[in-house]
LUMDO-100713 format. One record per residue: x, y, z of N, C-alpha, C, O in turn; residue in three letters. Coordinates in steps of 0.001 Angstrom, whole numbers, plus 524288, in hexadecimal, padded with zeros to 5 digits. Layout:
residues N
+-------+-------+-------+-------+-------+-------+-------+-------+-------+-------+-------+-------+------+
!   nxx !   nyy !   nzz !  caxx !  cayy !  cazz !   cxx !   cyy !   czz !   oxx !   oyy !   ozz ! code !
+-------+-------+-------+-------+-------+-------+-------+-------+-------+-------+-------+-------+------+
!     X !     Y !     Z !     X !     Y !     Z !     X !     Y !     Z !     X !     Y !     Z !  ALA !
...
+-------+-------+-------+-------+-------+-------+-------+-------+-------+-------+-------+-------+------+
END
This chain:
residues 110
+-------+-------+-------+-------+-------+-------+-------+-------+-------+-------+-------+-------+------+
!   nxx !   nyy !   nzz !  caxx !  cayy !  cazz !   cxx !   cyy !   czz !   oxx !   oyy !   ozz ! code !
+-------+-------+-------+-------+-------+-------+-------+-------+-------+-------+-------+-------+------+
! 8032C ! 7FB8A ! 8007C ! 7FFFF ! 800A1 ! 80018 ! 8033E ! 8057F ! 80037 ! 8071B ! 805E3 ! 8030D !  MET !
! 80170 ! 80997 ! 7FCC1 ! 804FD ! 80C92 ! 7FC8A ! 803D0 ! 8117D ! 80025 ! 7FF2C ! 81158 ! 80164 !  THR !
! 8060D ! 81545 ! 80203 ! 804C7 ! 819EF ! 804D2 ! 80279 ! 81DFD ! 80225 ! 8057D ! 82098 ! 7FF74 !  ASP !
! 7FE6C ! 81F18 ! 80229 ! 7FB36 ! 82322 ! 7FE8E ! 7FC0D ! 8288E ! 800FF ! 7F833 ! 82B2C ! 80230 !  SER !
! 80146 ! 82A7D ! 801D9 ! 8029B ! 82F7D ! 80447 ! 80181 ! 83084 ! 809B7 ! 801E7 ! 834FA ! 80B77 !  GLY !
! 80030 ! 82CD0 ! 80C67 ! 8001F ! 82D57 ! 81286 ! 804DB ! 830C3 ! 814A7 ! 8043F ! 8349E ! 81776 !  ALA !
! 80926 ! 82F10 ! 81321 ! 80DBF ! 8312F ! 814E0 ! 810F3 ! 83315 ! 811A2 ! 8158C ! 831E4 ! 8125F !  ASP !
! 80F85 ! 83718 ! 80C61 ! 812B1 ! 83937 ! 80989 ! 814BD ! 83D2B ! 80BB1 ! 811EB ! 83FFB ! 80E64 !  GLN !
! 81A18 ! 83E5B ! 80B0C ! 81D87 ! 84183 ! 80C0D ! 82045 ! 84409 ! 806F9 ! 8210F ! 841D7 ! 802C4 !  ARG !
! 821B2 ! 849F2 ! 8089D ! 82280 ! 84C63 ! 802C2 ! 82902 ! 84AE6 ! 801DF ! 82C4C ! 849CA ! 80533 !  PRO !
! 8297E ! 84B4E ! 7FC6A ! 82EE5 ! 8492A ! 7FABC ! 8336A ! 84B40 ! 7FD1B ! 83362 ! 84FDC ! 7FE78 !  ALA !
! 8372A ! 84892 ! 7FDC3 ! 83D0D ! 84A5C ! 8009E ! 83DAD ! 85037 ! 7FF78 ! 83D52 ! 8534F ! 80323 !  PHE !
! 83E98 ! 851F0 ! 7FA86 ! 8409C ! 85675 ! 7F7C5 ! 83C65 ! 85982 ! 7F9F5 ! 83E0F ! 85D37 ! 7FC88 !  THR !
! 83765 ! 85927 ! 7F9C5 ! 83336 ! 85D7E ! 7FB39 ! 83314 ! 85FA8 ! 80005 ! 831A4 ! 86409 ! 80165 !  THR !
! 83574 ! 85A93 ! 8036D ! 835BB ! 85CB4 ! 8089F ! 83AB1 ! 85F6F ! 80A24 ! 83A8B ! 8633E ! 80D12 !  VAL !
! 83F14 ! 85D9A ! 8083E ! 8442F ! 86033 ! 80851 ! 844A0 ! 8658B ! 80662 ! 847D1 ! 868BF ! 80805 !  LEU !
! 840EE ! 86666 ! 8027B ! 841CA ! 86C19 ! 7FFD5 ! 83DB6 ! 86F01 ! 80290 ! 83F0B ! 87387 ! 8037F !  PHE !
! 8392C ! 86DC6 ! 8041E ! 835AC ! 8709C ! 8072E ! 8383B ! 87350 ! 80CB3 ! 837CE ! 877DF ! 80E2A !  SER !
! 83B4E ! 86E7E ! 80F7C ! 83D52 ! 87016 ! 813C3 ! 84225 ! 87309 ! 81384 ! 84312 ! 8761D ! 81718 !  THR !
! 84505 ! 87290 ! 8102A ! 849A5 ! 8763B ! 80F82 ! 847E3 ! 87B92 ! 80E41 ! 849BA ! 87F17 ! 810F7 !  PHE !
! 8446B ! 87CD8 ! 80A5D ! 8413F ! 880B8 ! 8086D ! 83FB3 ! 883E6 ! 80E2A ! 841CF ! 88808 ! 80F6E !  THR !
! 83C91 ! 881CC ! 810A0 ! 83950 ! 8847B ! 81485 ! 83E27 ! 884E7 ! 819CE ! 83DD7 ! 88890 ! 81CE8 !  THR !
! 84155 ! 881DF ! 81A30 ! 844B2 ! 883C4 ! 81DEA ! 847EA ! 88848 ! 81CD2 ! 84871 ! 88C0F ! 81FBF !  VAL !
! 84A77 ! 88781 ! 8177E ! 84E82 ! 88C40 ! 8161F ! 84AF4 ! 891C1 ! 8160B ! 84CE3 ! 895DF ! 81797 !  PHE !
! 84589 ! 89172 ! 81415 ! 84422 ! 89624 ! 813E7 ! 84289 ! 897A7 ! 8195F ! 8432A ! 89C47 ! 81A8A !  VAL !
! 84090 ! 89475 ! 81CE7 ! 83F72 ! 895AB ! 821F0 ! 844BB ! 8987B ! 82503 ! 84437 ! 89B8D ! 828AC !  ALA !
! 8498C ! 896F0 ! 822F4 ! 84DBB ! 89880 ! 826B1 ! 850CF ! 89D10 ! 822EE ! 854C4 ! 89F36 ! 8249E !  GLU !
! 84F1D ! 89E11 ! 81ED5 ! 85061 ! 8A30E ! 81D24 ! 84EC3 ! 8A8DE ! 81F05 ! 84AA2 ! 8AB4D ! 81EA1 !  LEU !
! 854F7 ! 8AA71 ! 821CE ! 852FE ! 8AFE6 ! 82409 ! 851C9 ! 8AEE8 ! 828FF ! 851D2 ! 8B2D8 ! 82BC1 !  GLY !
! 850A9 ! 8AABA ! 82B3D ! 84F10 ! 8AB02 ! 83157 ! 85321 ! 8AB65 ! 834D9 ! 8577F ! 8AA78 ! 8330F !  ASP !
! 852BD ! 8ACA4 ! 839D8 ! 8569D ! 8AD8A ! 83E0C ! 85A9A ! 8AA04 ! 83E81 ! 85F1D ! 8AB4F ! 83F8A !  LYS !
! 85895 ! 8A3D2 ! 83D7C ! 85D10 ! 8A184 ! 83CC4 ! 8622C ! 8A1E6 ! 8389D ! 866C9 ! 8A0D5 ! 83976 !  THR !
! 85FF4 ! 8A395 ! 83467 ! 862DA ! 8A422 ! 82F98 ! 86655 ! 8A91D ! 8310E ! 86B05 ! 8A96B ! 83007 !  GLN !
! 86340 ! 8AD35 ! 833BB ! 8663E ! 8B220 ! 834BC ! 86A95 ! 8B13D ! 839DC ! 86EC0 ! 8B392 ! 83A6D !  LEU !
! 868A1 ! 8ADC6 ! 83CD7 ! 86DA8 ! 8AD0A ! 840BD ! 8722D ! 8A8E5 ! 83F42 ! 8762B ! 8A861 ! 841E3 !  ALA !
! 870F9 ! 8A5E1 ! 83A7B ! 87583 ! 8A312 ! 838D6 ! 8786F ! 8A784 ! 834A1 ! 87D38 ! 8A7EB ! 834CD !  THR !
! 8760F ! 8AA07 ! 831C2 ! 87860 ! 8AE8D ! 82EEC ! 87B7A ! 8B23E ! 83326 ! 87FAB ! 8B3F3 ! 83185 !  LEU !
! 879FB ! 8B3BB ! 8386E ! 87D85 ! 8B667 ! 83A56 ! 881E0 ! 8B2FB ! 83D7D ! 885F3 ! 8B51E ! 83EE4 !  LEU !
! 880E1 ! 8AD8F ! 83E92 ! 884CB ! 8AA12 ! 8416B ! 88944 ! 8A9BC ! 83C9F ! 88DF6 ! 8A915 ! 83D6C !  LEU !
! 8873C ! 8AA39 ! 83855 ! 88C6B ! 8A9A8 ! 834E6 ! 88F0C ! 8ACD6 ! 832AD ! 892F4 ! 8AB7E ! 83037 !  SER !
! 88D43 ! 8B291 ! 83316 ! 88F73 ! 8B65B ! 8337A ! 892F2 ! 8B7F6 ! 8369D ! 89735 ! 8B9B3 ! 83537 !  ALA !
! 8912F ! 8B770 ! 83BEB ! 8949D ! 8B696 ! 841EE ! 89850 ! 8B412 ! 84286 ! 89C51 ! 8B61C ! 8443E !  GLN !
! 89812 ! 8AE85 ! 84131 ! 89B27 ! 8AAF9 ! 841B5 ! 89F6A ! 8AA70 ! 83D61 ! 8A30A ! 8A7D6 ! 83F2D !  SER !
! 8A017 ! 8AB87 ! 839B3 ! 8A308 ! 8AC73 ! 83563 ! 8A341 ! 8A623 ! 83415 ! 8A714 ! 8A4C8 ! 83181 !  GLY !
! 8A054 ! 8A2F2 ! 83545 ! 8A03D ! 89CFF ! 8347E ! 89C6C ! 89B23 ! 831B6 ! 89A51 ! 89763 ! 833DD !  SER !
! 89A1E ! 89CA4 ! 82C7C ! 89594 ! 89C6C ! 82A57 ! 8946D ! 8957E ! 82B39 ! 89059 ! 893D8 ! 82D29 !  PRO !
! 8982F ! 89288 ! 829AC ! 8965A ! 88C71 ! 828D1 ! 8950C ! 88AB0 ! 82E48 ! 89116 ! 8881F ! 82F36 !  TRP !
! 89845 ! 88C0B ! 831B4 ! 895EB ! 88A21 ! 836F3 ! 89187 ! 88BD6 ! 83834 ! 88ECF ! 888E7 ! 83AE0 !  LEU !
! 88FE1 ! 88FE2 ! 8370D ! 88936 ! 891BF ! 8380B ! 88741 ! 8900C ! 83490 ! 8828C ! 8906C ! 8357C !  VAL !
! 887E3 ! 88E01 ! 83048 ! 8839A ! 88B67 ! 82D59 ! 882FA ! 885C6 ! 82FB5 ! 87EA9 ! 883C6 ! 83067 !  PHE !
! 88764 ! 88380 ! 830D4 ! 88708 ! 87D57 ! 832AB ! 883ED ! 87E82 ! 83731 ! 88021 ! 87B9D ! 837C8 !  VAL !
! 884AD ! 88272 ! 83AEC ! 881E3 ! 88333 ! 83FC2 ! 87B7E ! 883E1 ! 83F44 ! 8781D ! 88271 ! 8425E !  GLY !
! 87AE7 ! 886D5 ! 839D1 ! 875AE ! 888CB ! 83A1E ! 872C9 ! 883F2 ! 83754 ! 86E5D ! 882F2 ! 838F0 !  ALA !
! 87519 ! 88088 ! 832DF ! 87308 ! 87D48 ! 831BE ! 8717D ! 8789D ! 834A9 ! 86D67 ! 87631 ! 833E9 !  ALA !
! 8756C ! 8775F ! 83870 ! 87428 ! 873D3 ! 83CB9 ! 86FC8 ! 87547 ! 83FC5 ! 86C8A ! 871C2 ! 84038 !  THR !
! 86EC4 ! 87957 ! 841F1 ! 86B4F ! 87AC8 ! 84498 ! 865A4 ! 879F4 ! 8414D ! 86241 ! 876EE ! 842E3 !  ALA !
! 8651B ! 87D18 ! 83C7A ! 86158 ! 87B7D ! 838BA ! 85FBD ! 875DD ! 8383F ! 85B57 ! 87472 ! 836E9 !  LEU !
! 86329 ! 8732B ! 8394A ! 86219 ! 86D09 ! 837BE ! 86016 ! 86AD4 ! 83CD7 ! 85CFA ! 86729 ! 83CC9 !  ILE !
! 86229 ! 86D73 ! 84247 ! 8606F ! 86A84 ! 8467D ! 85AB0 ! 86E17 ! 84829 ! 8582B ! 86C7E ! 84BEF !  ALA !
! 858F6 ! 87280 ! 84574 ! 8547B ! 873C0 ! 84777 ! 8502A ! 87144 ! 84507 ! 84BDB ! 87055 ! 846F4 !  SER !
! 8524F ! 87003 ! 83F38 ! 84E7D ! 86D53 ! 83B82 ! 84E4D ! 86817 ! 83DAE ! 849DE ! 86642 ! 83D4F !  SER !
! 8517D ! 86522 ! 83FC3 ! 850A4 ! 85FC2 ! 8422B ! 84C62 ! 85FE4 ! 8469B ! 848F8 ! 85C8E ! 84732 !  LEU !
! 84D33 ! 864BB ! 849F2 ! 84873 ! 864E1 ! 84D49 ! 84367 ! 86574 ! 84A33 ! 84016 ! 86210 ! 84AFF !  VAL !
! 84289 ! 86874 ! 8477E ! 83CBD ! 86937 ! 843AF ! 83BBF ! 86431 ! 842B6 ! 837A0 ! 86218 ! 84408 !  GLY !
! 84059 ! 8614C ! 83FBF ! 83E40 ! 85D2F ! 83C4E ! 83C39 ! 85883 ! 840F2 ! 83865 ! 855CA ! 83FEB !  VAL !
! 83EE4 ! 857EC ! 845AB ! 83CF0 ! 8545E ! 848C3 ! 83896 ! 85621 ! 84B9D ! 834D7 ! 85321 ! 84BEA !  LEU !
! 83855 ! 85AD1 ! 84DF6 ! 833A0 ! 85CD5 ! 84F33 ! 82DD3 ! 85BCB ! 84C12 ! 8299D ! 859ED ! 84D74 !  VAL !
! 82FC2 ! 85DDE ! 84770 ! 82B41 ! 85D03 ! 84388 ! 82978 ! 8562D ! 841DE ! 8254C ! 853CE ! 8418E !  GLY !
! 82D4D ! 8553E ! 84156 ! 82C1A ! 84DE0 ! 84179 ! 82988 ! 84B26 ! 845F0 ! 826D1 ! 84737 ! 84563 !  ARG !
! 82A8C ! 84D81 ! 84A88 ! 827B2 ! 84C86 ! 84FDB ! 82265 ! 84DE6 ! 84F1E ! 81ECC ! 84AB8 ! 84F67 !  TRP !
! 821C7 ! 85382 ! 84DFC ! 81C6B ! 85569 ! 84DA3 ! 81906 ! 85375 ! 8499A ! 81442 ! 8530F ! 84A1E !  LEU !
! 81BFD ! 8520B ! 844E8 ! 81855 ! 84FA0 ! 8419A ! 8160C ! 849AB ! 843E1 ! 81278 ! 8476D ! 84195 !  SER !
! 8184D ! 847B1 ! 84820 ! 8162B ! 842D6 ! 848B0 ! 8128F ! 84300 ! 84CE7 ! 80FA8 ! 83F51 ! 84DF6 !  GLN !
! 812B2 ! 8478F ! 84F87 ! 80E46 ! 84934 ! 8535B ! 80997 ! 84C63 ! 85237 ! 8056E ! 84CB0 ! 8549B !  VAL !
! 80B58 ! 84EE7 ! 84DA7 ! 80622 ! 8520B ! 84BF1 ! 80596 ! 8515E ! 845C2 ! 808F2 ! 8501D ! 8428D !  LEU !
! 800BF ! 8527C ! 84523 ! 7FEB4 ! 85260 ! 83F2E ! 800EC ! 8564B ! 83C20 ! 800F5 ! 85AD7 ! 83DB1 !  SER !
! 80326 ! 854C5 ! 83718 ! 8046B ! 859BF ! 833DB ! 800ED ! 85F0B ! 83433 ! 802E8 ! 86368 ! 8349F !  PRO !
! 7FB28 ! 85E07 ! 833F2 ! 7F97E ! 861C3 ! 8345F ! 7F933 ! 865B0 ! 839A4 ! 7F8E5 ! 86A7C ! 839B2 !  GLU !
! 7F960 ! 86269 ! 83D8F ! 7F9A3 ! 865B9 ! 842DB ! 80033 ! 867AC ! 842E9 ! 80139 ! 86B8D ! 8458F !  ARG !
! 80372 ! 865AE ! 840C1 ! 80974 ! 86702 ! 840DA ! 80A80 ! 86DA2 ! 83D30 ! 80D40 ! 87179 ! 83E15 !  LEU !
! 806D3 ! 86C3C ! 83918 ! 80641 ! 8705F ! 8360D ! 803C4 ! 8755F ! 837CC ! 8051D ! 879E8 ! 836F3 !  GLU !
! 7FEE0 ! 87307 ! 83B10 ! 7FBFF ! 8792E ! 83D7D ! 7FF61 ! 87AB3 ! 8426C ! 7FF22 ! 87F53 ! 843B7 !  LEU !
! 802C6 ! 87720 ! 8459A ! 8057E ! 878CF ! 848CE ! 809B7 ! 87D7F ! 84771 ! 80A55 ! 881D2 ! 84973 !  MET !
! 80C08 ! 87B35 ! 843C0 ! 810BC ! 87E39 ! 8408A ! 80FE6 ! 883C9 ! 83ED6 ! 812E6 ! 88788 ! 83F33 !  ALA !
! 80A0A ! 8836A ! 83C71 ! 8083E ! 889A1 ! 83981 ! 80719 ! 88BE9 ! 83EC2 ! 809C2 ! 88FB0 ! 84015 !  GLY !
! 8034C ! 88A0B ! 84221 ! 80362 ! 88CD0 ! 847A0 ! 807A2 ! 88EE9 ! 84A1C ! 807A0 ! 8930D ! 84C8E !  VAL !
! 80A75 ! 88CAB ! 8499D ! 810BB ! 88DEB ! 84C73 ! 8127C ! 89384 ! 848AB ! 812FC ! 89816 ! 84A13 !  LEU !
! 81310 ! 89151 ! 84402 ! 814C6 ! 89642 ! 84124 ! 81272 ! 89AA7 ! 84085 ! 814EF ! 89EB6 ! 83FD7 !  MET !
! 80D31 ! 89A79 ! 840AB ! 80AAD ! 89F29 ! 84079 ! 80A17 ! 8A0AD ! 846CF ! 80738 ! 8A479 ! 84781 !  VAL !
! 80B95 ! 89F21 ! 849FF ! 80C13 ! 8A148 ! 84F22 ! 8116A ! 8A443 ! 85025 ! 811D2 ! 8A899 ! 8522E !  GLY !
! 815B6 ! 8A0E4 ! 84E36 ! 81B39 ! 8A327 ! 84DED ! 81AB8 ! 8A8AE ! 849DE ! 81D82 ! 8AC82 ! 84AB5 !  LEU !
! 81773 ! 8A893 ! 84621 ! 81736 ! 8AD28 ! 84352 ! 81634 ! 8B0C5 ! 84589 ! 818DD ! 8B4C1 ! 84525 !  GLY !
! 81121 ! 8B059 ! 84930 ! 80EEC ! 8B43D ! 84BA2 ! 81141 ! 8B61B ! 85054 ! 81017 ! 8BAA3 ! 8516E !  LEU !
! 81430 ! 8B3D5 ! 85350 ! 81817 ! 8B42D ! 8571F ! 81C0C ! 8B742 ! 85529 ! 81CF5 ! 8BB2F ! 857C9 !  TRP !
! 81E0A ! 8B6C3 ! 85237 ! 82303 ! 8B91D ! 84F46 ! 8213D ! 8BE41 ! 84CA8 ! 82458 ! 8C1E4 ! 84D2C !  LEU !
! 81C62 ! 8BF56 ! 849AD ! 819FB ! 8C4B4 ! 84939 ! 81881 ! 8C76E ! 84CB1 ! 81930 ! 8CC2F ! 84C79 !  GLY !
! 81571 ! 8C474 ! 851E5 ! 81648 ! 8C944 ! 85620 ! 81A2E ! 8CA70 ! 85950 ! 819E8 ! 8CDB5 ! 85CD4 !  PHE !
! 81ED3 ! 8C737 ! 857F9 ! 82499 ! 8C956 ! 85A74 ! 8256F ! 8CE38 ! 85766 ! 825F5 ! 8D296 ! 85956 !  GLN !
! 82584 ! 8CCF3 ! 851DC ! 826DA ! 8D286 ! 84DD0 ! 822F1 ! 8D729 ! 84F91 ! 82401 ! 8DBD9 ! 84FA4 !  ALA !
! 81F53 ! 8D556 ! 8509F ! 81ACE ! 8DAA1 ! 850E5 ! 81D56 ! 8DCD1 ! 855B8 ! 81E9D ! 8E173 ! 855D1 !  CYS !
! 81E20 ! 8D9AD ! 859C5 ! 81F0B ! 8DC1C ! 85F5F ! 824B9 ! 8DF2C ! 85E7B ! 825AF ! 8E311 ! 86122 !  GLN !
! 828D2 ! 8DD0B ! 85A3D ! 82CD2 ! 8DF70 ! 85A43 ! 82CE4 ! 8E49A ! 857CE ! 82F45 ! 8E875 ! 8596A !  SER !
! 829B8 ! 8E438 ! 8534C ! 8287C ! 8E8BE ! 850F1 ! 82601 ! 8ED62 ! 85418 ! 826BF ! 8F20B ! 85329 !  LEU !
! 82361 ! 8EBA1 ! 8576C ! 81F93 ! 8EF0F ! 85AE7 ! 822AC ! 8F185 ! 85F6D ! 82100 ! 8F58B ! 86177 !  LEU !
! 82768 ! 8EF1F ! 8612F ! 82B3A ! 8F0EA ! 8653D ! 83019 ! 8F42F ! 86285 ! 83397 ! 8F64B ! 86511 !  GLN !
! 82FAD ! 8F43A ! 85C8B ! 83587 ! 8F678 ! 85BB7 ! 83357 ! 8FC30 ! 85A52 ! 82F50 ! 8FD3E ! 857EB !  THR !
! 836C4 ! 8FF51 ! 85C4C ! 83582 ! 90510 ! 85B48 ! 8363F ! 90676 ! 855F9 ! 83956 ! 9042F ! 85315 !  PRO !
! 83339 ! 90A7A ! 8548E ! 834A0 ! 90C35 ! 84F42 ! 838C6 ! 90E48 ! 84EBF ! 83AA2 ! 91159 ! 851F4 !  VAL !
! 83B50 ! 90CA0 ! 849B8 ! 84096 ! 90FCF ! 84942 ! 844FA ! 90D89 ! 84A63 ! 8497B ! 90EFC ! 84987 !  GLY !
! 842C0 ! 90860 ! 84D2E ! 84831 ! 90572 ! 84EFF ! 84A3E ! 90117 ! 84B59 ! 84E49 ! 8FEBA ! 84C73 !  ALA !
+-------+-------+-------+-------+-------+-------+-------+-------+-------+-------+-------+-------+------+
END
């Protein structure tokens, strides 16, 4: 008997490309990249900074993969997607609130 798509997974290249693209775009211009830029400029050892930053990204990605794998076993995909969406909206609202507070507290002409 053949499996009629009950456990169909996307192709290897599709997952690899979409993961690379998503993480690459998400990391562009964020505080981690800026910190890496500053560390490279200050240290005078760009290759050591690259190795340290790459290792840190691998380690943090491993944590994300392991937690994601565990969550996918205890929660339905729909629930996980909803929770991720609520978390992202919540973070966006919180960051927006922080930015508004900062703008309101900054003196004019500063």
